[in-house]
TORRO-224535 format. One record per residue (C-alpha): x, y, z. Coordinates in nm, 4 decimals, m for minus. Each point is the difference from the previous one (the first is absolute). Layout:
% TORRO-224535
atom px: X, py: Y, pz: Z
...
% end
This chain:
% TORRO-224535
atom px: 9.2556, py: 9.1819, pz: 15.0166
atom px: m0.1541, py: m0.1627, pz: m0.3086
atom px: 0.2336, py: 0.0087, pz: m0.2995
atom px: m0.1959, py: 0.0233, pz: m0.3252
atom px: 0.1504, py: 0.0102, pz: m0.3474
atom px: m0.1555, py: 0.1208, pz: m0.3264
atom px: 0.1183, py: 0.0227, pz: m0.3601
atom px: 0.0335, py: 0.3718, pz: m0.0736
atom px: m0.0663, py: m0.0706, pz: m0.3682
atom px: m0.3564, py: m0.0944, pz: 0.0870
atom px: m0.0911, py: 0.3639, pz: 0.0617
atom px: 0.2933, py: 0.2409, pz: m0.0453
atom px: m0.0474, py: 0.2113, pz: m0.3129
atom px: m0.3402, py: m0.1573, pz: m0.0726
atom px: m0.2439, py: 0.2653, pz: 0.1237
atom px: m0.2602, py: m0.0798, pz: m0.2677
atom px: m0.0382, py: m0.3657, pz: 0.1030
atom px: m0.2737, py: m0.1044, pz: 0.2402
atom px: 0.1928, py: m0.2990, pz: 0.1348
atom px: 0.3056, py: 0.2211, pz: 0.0495
atom px: m0.2089, py: 0.2588, pz: 0.1813
atom px: m0.1362, py: m0.2651, pz: 0.2353
atom px: 0.3498, py: m0.1308, pz: 0.0766
atom px: 0.1393, py: 0.3455, pz: 0.0632
atom px: m0.2872, py: 0.0913, pz: 0.2316
atom px: 0.0768, py: m0.2992, pz: 0.2234
atom px: 0.3677, py: 0.0938, pz: 0.0134
atom px: m0.0924, py: 0.3622, pz: 0.0752
atom px: m0.2218, py: m0.1117, pz: 0.2873
atom px: 0.2695, py: m0.2220, pz: 0.1489
atom px: 0.2624, py: 0.2759, pz: m0.0246
atom px: m0.2223, py: 0.2815, pz: 0.1275
atom px: m0.2162, py: m0.1755, pz: 0.2585
atom px: 0.1772, py: m0.3171, pz: 0.1128
atom px: 0.3716, py: 0.0797, pz: m0.0034
atom px: 0.0276, py: m0.1078, pz: 0.3637
atom px: m0.1307, py: m0.3466, pz: m0.0937
atom px: 0.1156, py: m0.0562, pz: m0.3575
atom px: 0.3269, py: 0.0458, pz: m0.1871
atom px: m0.0577, py: 0.0218, pz: m0.3760
atom px: 0.2774, py: m0.0965, pz: m0.2409
atom px: m0.0235, py: 0.0673, pz: m0.3725
atom px: 0.1692, py: m0.2382, pz: m0.2415
atom px: 0.1502, py: 0.1992, pz: m0.2855
atom px: 0.0919, py: m0.1477, pz: m0.3366
atom px: 0.2300, py: 0.2814, pz: m0.1089
atom px: 0.1378, py: 0.3457, pz: 0.0804
atom px: m0.2830, py: 0.1720, pz: m0.1899
atom px: m0.2487, py: m0.1396, pz: 0.2520
atom px: 0.2288, py: 0.1082, pz: 0.2831
atom px: 0.0027, py: 0.3549, pz: m0.1381
atom px: m0.3821, py: 0.0106, pz: m0.0166
atom px: m0.0312, py: m0.1288, pz: 0.3561
atom px: 0.2553, py: 0.2468, pz: 0.1388
atom px: m0.1887, py: 0.2905, pz: m0.1591
atom px: m0.3283, py: m0.1141, pz: 0.1546
atom px: m0.0462, py: 0.1420, pz: 0.3509
atom px: m0.2144, py: m0.2911, pz: 0.1222
atom px: 0.1893, py: m0.2860, pz: m0.1619
atom px: 0.3356, py: 0.1446, pz: 0.1023
atom px: m0.0919, py: m0.0979, pz: 0.3560
atom px: 0.0119, py: m0.3680, pz: m0.0988
atom px: 0.3114, py: m0.2143, pz: 0.0145
atom px: 0.1374, py: m0.0870, pz: m0.3441
atom px: 0.1699, py: m0.3062, pz: m0.1409
atom px: 0.1288, py: m0.0087, pz: m0.3564
atom px: m0.0216, py: m0.3442, pz: m0.1538
atom px: 0.3254, py: m0.1375, pz: m0.1449
atom px: 0.0745, py: 0.0618, pz: m0.3649
atom px: m0.0222, py: m0.2772, pz: m0.2590
atom px: 0.1057, py: m0.0150, pz: m0.3628
atom px: m0.2509, py: 0.0060, pz: m0.2851
atom px: m0.3701, py: 0.0849, pz: m0.0105
atom px: m0.1452, py: m0.3522, pz: m0.0190
atom px: m0.1908, py: m0.0701, pz: 0.3260
atom px: 0.2043, py: 0.2800, pz: 0.1522
atom px: m0.2213, py: 0.0863, pz: 0.2973
atom px: m0.0467, py: m0.3622, pz: 0.1030
atom px: 0.3758, py: m0.0639, pz: m0.0191
atom px: 0.0590, py: 0.3065, pz: 0.2188
atom px: m0.2556, py: m0.1380, pz: 0.2452
atom px: 0.1627, py: m0.3421, pz: 0.0256
atom px: 0.3521, py: 0.1412, pz: 0.0122
atom px: m0.0968, py: 0.2210, pz: 0.2922
atom px: m0.1705, py: m0.2934, pz: 0.1756
atom px: 0.3128, py: m0.2138, pz: m0.0468
atom px: 0.2364, py: 0.2726, pz: 0.1226
atom px: m0.2115, py: 0.1059, pz: 0.2983
atom px: m0.0023, py: m0.3063, pz: 0.2223
atom px: 0.0475, py: 0.2164, pz: 0.3088
atom px: m0.2773, py: 0.2466, pz: m0.0897
atom px: m0.3473, py: m0.0699, pz: 0.1291
atom px: m0.3161, py: 0.1959, pz: m0.0668
atom px: m0.3297, py: m0.0788, pz: 0.1672
atom px: m0.2213, py: 0.0562, pz: m0.3060
atom px: 0.0457, py: 0.0390, pz: m0.3738
atom px: m0.3078, py: 0.1712, pz: m0.1448
atom px: m0.0665, py: m0.0500, pz: m0.3719
atom px: m0.2324, py: 0.2682, pz: m0.1431
atom px: m0.1394, py: m0.2130, pz: m0.2853
atom px: m0.0273, py: m0.3765, pz: m0.0613
atom px: 0.3084, py: m0.0244, pz: m0.2201
atom px: 0.2410, py: m0.2069, pz: 0.2010
atom px: 0.3243, py: m0.1723, pz: m0.0863
atom px: 0.0126, py: m0.3807, pz: 0.0209
atom px: 0.1169, py: m0.1089, pz: 0.3448
atom px: m0.0427, py: 0.3577, pz: 0.1211
atom px: 0.0225, py: m0.1260, pz: 0.3582
atom px: 0.3757, py: m0.0427, pz: m0.0358
atom px: 0.0218, py: 0.3707, pz: 0.0821
atom px: 0.1160, py: 0.0715, pz: 0.3591
atom px: m0.3380, py: 0.0773, pz: 0.1544
atom px: m0.2097, py: m0.1846, pz: 0.2580
atom px: m0.3347, py: 0.0705, pz: m0.1650
atom px: m0.1218, py: 0.0853, pz: m0.3503
atom px: m0.3155, py: 0.1935, pz: m0.0832
atom px: m0.1488, py: 0.1179, pz: m0.3294
atom px: m0.2647, py: 0.2522, pz: m0.1000
atom px: m0.1971, py: m0.1612, pz: m0.2817
atom px: m0.2702, py: 0.2733, pz: m0.0134
atom px: m0.2165, py: m0.2420, pz: m0.2022
atom px: 0.0506, py: m0.2700, pz: m0.2635
atom px: 0.0615, py: 0.2376, pz: m0.2878
atom px: 0.3354, py: m0.1524, pz: m0.0916
atom px: m0.2039, py: m0.2970, pz: m0.1246
atom px: m0.3487, py: 0.1362, pz: m0.0708
atom px: 0.0728, py: 0.3284, pz: m0.1770
atom px: m0.0194, py: m0.0287, pz: m0.3810
atom px: 0.3405, py: 0.0611, pz: m0.1568
atom px: 0.0933, py: 0.2032, pz: m0.3062
atom px: 0.2730, py: m0.2429, pz: m0.1046
atom px: 0.1676, py: m0.3176, pz: 0.1185
atom px: 0.2574, py: 0.0729, pz: 0.2715
atom px: 0.2140, py: m0.2971, pz: 0.1044
atom px: 0.1014, py: 0.1488, pz: 0.3351
atom px: m0.3654, py: 0.0304, pz: 0.1002
atom px: m0.0583, py: m0.3686, pz: m0.0731
atom px: 0.3071, py: m0.0970, pz: 0.2022
atom px: m0.0904, py: 0.2198, pz: 0.2970
atom px: m0.3554, py: m0.1366, pz: 0.0069
atom px: 0.1249, py: m0.3589, pz: m0.0119
atom px: 0.2457, py: 0.0643, pz: 0.2809
atom px: m0.2640, py: 0.1629, pz: 0.2169
atom px: m0.2436, py: m0.2895, pz: m0.0441
atom px: 0.2830, py: m0.2345, pz: 0.0901
atom px: 0.1659, py: 0.1847, pz: 0.2868
atom px: m0.2669, py: 0.2079, pz: 0.1765
atom px: 0.0103, py: m0.2355, pz: 0.3000
atom px: 0.3422, py: 0.1423, pz: 0.0881
atom px: m0.1589, py: 0.3387, pz: 0.0674
atom px: m0.0894, py: 0.0855, pz: 0.3592
atom px: m0.2623, py: 0.2567, pz: m0.0982
atom px: m0.1899, py: 0.0843, pz: m0.3189
atom px: m0.1738, py: 0.3384, pz: m0.0181
atom px: m0.3045, py: 0.0937, pz: m0.2086
atom px: m0.1505, py: 0.3495, pz: m0.0069
atom px: m0.3723, py: m0.0796, pz: m0.0364
atom px: m0.2549, py: m0.2796, pz: 0.0293
atom px: 0.0144, py: m0.0231, pz: m0.3788
atom px: 0.3758, py: m0.0391, pz: 0.0274
atom px: m0.0269, py: m0.2833, pz: 0.2509
atom px: m0.2448, py: m0.1867, pz: m0.2234
atom px: 0.2100, py: 0.0521, pz: m0.3120
atom px: 0.3226, py: m0.1150, pz: 0.1684
atom px: m0.1751, py: m0.3128, pz: 0.1240
atom px: m0.1261, py: m0.0863, pz: m0.3478
atom px: 0.3064, py: 0.1057, pz: m0.1996
atom px: 0.2682, py: m0.1622, pz: 0.2142
atom px: m0.2074, py: m0.2675, pz: 0.1756
atom px: 0.1009, py: 0.1443, pz: 0.3362
atom px: m0.2490, py: m0.0723, pz: 0.2819
atom px: m0.1733, py: 0.3066, pz: 0.1388
atom px: 0.1390, py: m0.0584, pz: 0.3501
atom px: 0.3532, py: 0.0818, pz: m0.1178
atom px: m0.0968, py: 0.3437, pz: m0.1354
atom px: m0.0097, py: 0.3173, pz: 0.2103
atom px: m0.2177, py: 0.2867, pz: m0.1230
atom px: 0.1437, py: 0.3478, pz: 0.0538
atom px: m0.1707, py: 0.2785, pz: m0.1948
atom px: 0.2061, py: 0.2508, pz: m0.1934
atom px: m0.0385, py: 0.3645, pz: 0.0984
atom px: m0.1874, py: 0.2834, pz: m0.1668
atom px: 0.0913, py: 0.2898, pz: 0.2280
atom px: 0.3391, py: 0.1120, pz: m0.1294
atom px: m0.1313, py: 0.3338, pz: m0.1321
atom px: m0.2650, py: 0.0856, pz: 0.2581
atom px: 0.2205, py: 0.2661, pz: 0.1583
atom px: 0.1683, py: 0.1048, pz: m0.3246
atom px: m0.0533, py: 0.3437, pz: m0.1518
atom px: m0.0987, py: m0.0229, pz: m0.3686
atom px: 0.2215, py: 0.1336, pz: m0.2777
atom px: m0.1884, py: 0.1260, pz: m0.3039
atom px: 0.1096, py: m0.1164, pz: m0.3440
atom px: 0.0941, py: 0.3086, pz: m0.1962
atom px: m0.1911, py: m0.0927, pz: m0.3136
atom px: m0.3109, py: m0.1430, pz: 0.1666
atom px: m0.3064, py: 0.1138, pz: m0.1970
atom px: m0.2924, py: 0.1008, pz: 0.2199
atom px: m0.2195, py: 0.1101, pz: m0.2906
atom px: m0.1252, py: m0.3527, pz: m0.0668
atom px: m0.0707, py: m0.3097, pz: 0.2117
atom px: 0.2947, py: m0.2384, pz: 0.0191
atom px: 0.0129, py: m0.3794, pz: 0.0225
atom px: 0.3090, py: m0.1481, pz: 0.1678
atom px: 0.0916, py: m0.3562, pz: m0.1045
atom px: 0.2677, py: m0.1684, pz: 0.2140
atom px: 0.2167, py: m0.3018, pz: m0.0767
atom px: 0.3202, py: m0.1243, pz: m0.1591
atom px: m0.0045, py: m0.0797, pz: m0.3699
atom px: m0.0528, py: m0.3711, pz: 0.0427
atom px: m0.2776, py: m0.2164, pz: m0.1366
atom px: m0.1568, py: m0.0877, pz: 0.3336
atom px: 0.0065, py: 0.3635, pz: 0.1160
atom px: m0.2567, py: 0.0441, pz: m0.2770
atom px: 0.0638, py: 0.3655, pz: m0.0903
atom px: m0.0671, py: m0.0723, pz: m0.3668
atom px: m0.3562, py: m0.1215, pz: 0.0601
atom px: m0.1004, py: 0.3281, pz: 0.1620
atom px: 0.1641, py: 0.2095, pz: m0.2699
atom px: m0.1755, py: m0.1890, pz: m0.2787
atom px: m0.3339, py: 0.0326, pz: 0.1807
atom px: 0.0459, py: 0.3769, pz: 0.0401
atom px: 0.1138, py: 0.0479, pz: m0.3589
atom px: m0.2952, py: m0.1900, pz: m0.1451
atom px: m0.2649, py: 0.1655, pz: 0.2165
atom px: m0.2461, py: 0.2441, pz: m0.1569
atom px: m0.1221, py: 0.1228, pz: 0.3362
atom px: 0.0469, py: 0.3753, pz: 0.0300
atom px: 0.0854, py: m0.0211, pz: 0.3698
atom px: 0.2913, py: m0.2354, pz: m0.0733
atom px: 0.1094, py: 0.1874, pz: m0.3108
atom px: 0.0203, py: 0.3262, pz: 0.1950
atom px: 0.2642, py: m0.1406, pz: 0.2367
atom px: 0.3742, py: 0.0291, pz: m0.0028
atom px: 0.1976, py: m0.3109, pz: 0.0871
atom px: 0.3141, py: m0.0559, pz: 0.2038
atom px: 0.1715, py: m0.3390, pz: m0.0131
atom px: 0.2287, py: m0.0410, pz: 0.2988
atom px: 0.2356, py: m0.2952, pz: 0.0054
atom px: 0.3351, py: m0.1279, pz: m0.1111
atom px: 0.0221, py: m0.1415, pz: m0.3504
atom px: 0.1530, py: m0.3483, pz: m0.0045
atom px: 0.1728, py: m0.1687, pz: m0.2893
atom px: m0.2336, py: m0.3004, pz: m0.0155
atom px: m0.3283, py: 0.1920, pz: 0.0089
atom px: 0.1081, py: 0.3157, pz: m0.1768
atom px: m0.1357, py: m0.0726, pz: m0.3477
atom px: m0.3403, py: m0.1079, pz: 0.1317
atom px: m0.0629, py: 0.3243, pz: 0.1877
atom px: 0.1841, py: 0.2234, pz: m0.2447
atom px: m0.2328, py: m0.1081, pz: m0.2829
atom px: m0.2939, py: 0.1295, pz: 0.2038
atom px: 0.1843, py: 0.3180, pz: 0.1035
atom px: 0.0688, py: 0.0877, pz: m0.3641
atom px: m0.3737, py: 0.0241, pz: m0.0688
atom px: m0.0247, py: 0.3195, pz: 0.2063
atom px: 0.1018, py: 0.3551, pz: m0.0799
atom px: 0.2880, py: 0.1200, pz: 0.2147
atom px: m0.2070, py: 0.2906, pz: 0.1317
atom px: m0.2542, py: m0.2441, pz: 0.1447
atom px: 0.2186, py: m0.2744, pz: 0.1506
atom px: 0.2986, py: 0.0587, pz: 0.2254
atom px: 0.2516, py: m0.2690, pz: 0.0980
atom px: 0.1741, py: 0.0123, pz: 0.3391
atom px: 0.2639, py: m0.2606, pz: 0.0660
atom px: 0.0271, py: 0.0678, pz: 0.3728
atom px: m0.1524, py: 0.2398, pz: 0.2528
atom px: 0.1268, py: 0.0855, pz: 0.3463
atom px: m0.2323, py: m0.0471, pz: 0.2967
atom px: m0.0829, py: 0.3756, pz: 0.0162
atom px: m0.0800, py: m0.0061, pz: m0.3735
atom px: m0.2079, py: m0.3160, pz: 0.0417
atom px: m0.1945, py: 0.1617, pz: 0.2822
atom px: m0.0733, py: 0.2972, pz: m0.2241
atom px: m0.1243, py: m0.2246, pz: m0.2793
atom px: m0.2198, py: m0.2124, pz: 0.2258
atom px: m0.1611, py: 0.3166, pz: 0.1342
atom px: m0.0456, py: 0.1861, pz: m0.3279
atom px: m0.0938, py: m0.2490, pz: m0.2715
atom px: m0.3665, py: m0.0914, pz: m0.0415
atom px: 0.0598, py: m0.3733, pz: m0.0208
atom px: 0.2775, py: m0.2470, pz: 0.0876
atom px: 0.0111, py: m0.3353, pz: m0.1800
atom px: 0.2158, py: m0.2866, pz: 0.1267
atom px: m0.0825, py: m0.2636, pz: m0.2638
atom px: 0.2447, py: m0.2769, pz: 0.0958
atom px: m0.1655, py: m0.3414, pz: m0.0241
atom px: 0.2242, py: m0.1683, pz: 0.2584
atom px: 0.1290, py: 0.1600, pz: 0.3200
atom px: 0.1056, py: m0.1355, pz: 0.3362
atom px: m0.1050, py: 0.3352, pz: 0.1448
atom px: 0.0177, py: 0.2815, pz: m0.2555
atom px: 0.1568, py: 0.2881, pz: 0.1937
atom px: m0.0965, py: 0.2825, pz: m0.2450
atom px: m0.3695, py: m0.0857, pz: 0.0268
atom px: 0.0121, py: 0.0173, pz: 0.3796
atom px: 0.2043, py: 0.3217, pz: m0.0081
atom px: m0.2528, py: 0.1663, pz: m0.2303
atom px: m0.2858, py: m0.1273, pz: 0.2166
atom px: 0.1607, py: 0.1518, pz: 0.3107
atom px: 0.0187, py: 0.3381, pz: m0.1742
atom px: m0.3732, py: m0.0067, pz: m0.0704
atom px: 0.0300, py: m0.0570, pz: m0.3747
atom px: m0.2755, py: m0.1487, pz: m0.2137
atom px: 0.1476, py: m0.3378, pz: m0.0888
atom px: m0.0531, py: m0.2820, pz: m0.2517
atom px: 0.1627, py: m0.3419, pz: 0.0539
atom px: m0.0198, py: m0.3449, pz: m0.1539
atom px: m0.2512, py: m0.2424, pz: 0.1476
atom px: 0.1380, py: m0.2692, pz: 0.2313
atom px: 0.3134, py: 0.1899, pz: 0.1024
atom px: 0.0740, py: 0.0917, pz: 0.3635
atom px: m0.0991, py: 0.3610, pz: m0.0758
atom px: m0.3403, py: m0.1262, pz: m0.1147
atom px: m0.0328, py: m0.2275, pz: 0.3036
atom px: 0.0900, py: 0.2621, pz: 0.2609
atom px: m0.1007, py: 0.3317, pz: m0.1583
atom px: m0.2944, py: m0.0386, pz: m0.2389
atom px: m0.2573, py: 0.0150, pz: 0.2801
atom px: 0.0798, py: 0.3708, pz: 0.0332
atom px: m0.1616, py: 0.2796, pz: m0.1981
atom px: 0.2309, py: 0.1198, pz: m0.2739
atom px: 0.1576, py: m0.3402, pz: m0.0675
atom px: m0.1117, py: m0.1971, pz: m0.3058
atom px: 0.1114, py: m0.3430, pz: m0.1175
atom px: m0.0621, py: m0.2154, pz: m0.3038
atom px: 0.1616, py: m0.2035, pz: m0.2739
atom px: 0.2823, py: 0.2253, pz: m0.1152
atom px: 0.0646, py: m0.2203, pz: m0.3016
atom px: m0.3459, py: 0.0712, pz: m0.1474
atom px: m0.0034, py: 0.3184, pz: m0.2112
atom px: m0.3704, py: 0.0738, pz: 0.0415
atom px: 0.0083, py: m0.0549, pz: 0.3759
atom px: 0.3048, py: 0.2238, pz: 0.0311
atom px: m0.1830, py: 0.2761, pz: m0.1842
atom px: m0.3063, py: m0.0305, pz: 0.2251
atom px: 0.2167, py: 0.0031, pz: 0.3123
atom px: 0.1778, py: 0.3150, pz: m0.1166
atom px: m0.3286, py: 0.1757, pz: m0.0796
atom px: m0.1376, py: m0.0863, pz: 0.3428
atom px: 0.3255, py: 0.0920, pz: 0.1712
atom px: 0.0155, py: 0.3435, pz: m0.1619
atom px: m0.3424, py: 0.0790, pz: 0.1462
atom px: 0.1232, py: m0.0592, pz: 0.3557
atom px: 0.1720, py: 0.2466, pz: 0.2286
atom px: 0.3062, py: m0.0204, pz: 0.2226
atom px: m0.0617, py: m0.1667, pz: 0.3366
atom px: 0.1045, py: 0.0927, pz: 0.3544
atom px: 0.3519, py: m0.1157, pz: 0.0796
atom px: m0.0519, py: m0.0333, pz: 0.3757
atom px: m0.2547, py: m0.2814, pz: m0.0200
atom px: 0.2029, py: m0.1924, pz: m0.2562
atom px: 0.3265, py: 0.0389, pz: 0.1908
atom px: m0.1639, py: m0.1134, pz: 0.3231
atom px: m0.1183, py: m0.3148, pz: m0.1756
atom px: 0.3489, py: m0.0765, pz: m0.1287
atom px: 0.1500, py: 0.0637, pz: 0.3429
atom px: m0.2557, py: m0.2263, pz: 0.1674
atom px: 0.0782, py: m0.2719, pz: m0.2548
atom px: 0.3717, py: 0.0226, pz: 0.0726
atom px: 0.0842, py: 0.1338, pz: m0.3454
atom px: 0.2712, py: 0.2402, pz: 0.1146
atom px: 0.3761, py: m0.0340, pz: m0.0356
atom px: 0.0618, py: 0.0270, pz: 0.3748
atom px: m0.2341, py: m0.2918, pz: 0.0638
atom px: 0.1613, py: m0.1890, pz: m0.2873
atom px: 0.3457, py: 0.0510, pz: 0.1524
atom px: m0.1157, py: m0.0833, pz: 0.3515
atom px: m0.1708, py: m0.3186, pz: m0.1188
atom px: 0.3151, py: m0.1050, pz: m0.1847
atom px: 0.2101, py: 0.0603, pz: 0.3123
atom px: m0.2436, py: m0.2044, pz: 0.2082
atom px: 0.0295, py: m0.2818, pz: m0.2526
atom px: 0.3803, py: 0.0127, pz: 0.0270
atom px: m0.0233, py: m0.0340, pz: 0.3773
atom px: m0.2462, py: m0.2872, pz: m0.0270
atom px: 0.2112, py: m0.2135, pz: m0.2333
atom px: 0.3146, py: 0.0652, pz: 0.2058
atom px: m0.1661, py: m0.0775, pz: 0.3326
% end
C-alpha cells in the first residue's frame, strides 16, 4: 500500500482555482479508483478544513491528520509543517505531493520517503505580476535552489515543460509531462441560468481578475468596436475578482451598461456546461497558461473558442474548425477575432472529445499517470 499525503489547503474550498481543481482530481482518482493500492492522507491546518473535508463525500474517505497548532500568524503554516515533522519521527509516508511549486526550505525534513511537485508550468516566475509580493520571490528562490530534492516534477503540457526548464533551469529529463483533464462535465446535465438572455448573441469571457488573465484587454476591445455584430452582443464575464487585479478589470467593466454586461463570480459545472453550449463565443484570453482548463472544457463542449497565441490551447486546439487564436493584447486583432468567431457555428462534440481522449487529456488518464509515476519513483 502506497501512503500518499497532500495538503488539504491546496484544493479544499478552492473550487474556482485551476491548480486546486487539478490537485483534487488526482486525489479523487486515487480514492475512487486505486484505494486498494493507495492510502491518501490529507494534512489539515485547522478545524475549519477538517469540517470541509468531513462534509465532502469523496474527501471524507481519506485519512486526516491535523497539523499541530502554533502561536501567531507569522510563517504559521511553515511552523506547523516543521513542528509536525519534528514530532512525527515514527510516522512515515511514502510520498508527499505538493500541488504547486511553493515549498518550504528544507521541505525534505518531513517524514516521507519521496517528494513530488506539480509545477504545471513556470508561471510562478514568468507570469507578469500586479504588485510586488515578497513570498513569491522567496518561493521562486527556494525552488531554484532546492528542486534537486524533488523525486518527480510534473508539467501539464509541452509548453509547461519548456517554461519550467527555462524559468527554473531544470533539465528537461527531470520533468514528467502529464496533461490536465478536460472531461469533467462530459456526462453532466446542464443547468440553465435563470436570467440567461436568448434574444441576443452572447460572448463569454473566462478568467480571474488578474493582469495576465487579460480580461481587461478583451473588454476594452469590445467597448471600442464600432462593428454592429460585436455591438449587438451581450457579454458575460466569468471569473473570480482578485484584490491585486480588481481595479484593472473593474475600470473596463464600468464602461458597460449593466443590461449588456453580466458578472459571474463562480459557476458550477452544470452551469458551465450550459454556458459553453449556449453562448455564441467563448474567449479565454489568458496570455500565460500551463494548460488552461476552461479553454479545453469549452472546446470539448463544441464551443466556438478564441485563445491567446502561443498557449497550450493554441498549440493543441487551433487546428480545429471553430478555434481561433491571435495576440489577445492587441485591440484591433481581438476585434477581428471576435468578428470572425461570431460568424462560426458550434462544432460536433464527439470528434473533439475523441481527440482529447486520444491525447490523454482526461482526468482518469491524469490520475492513472500520476499513480504510475508514484510506483516508478518508489520502485
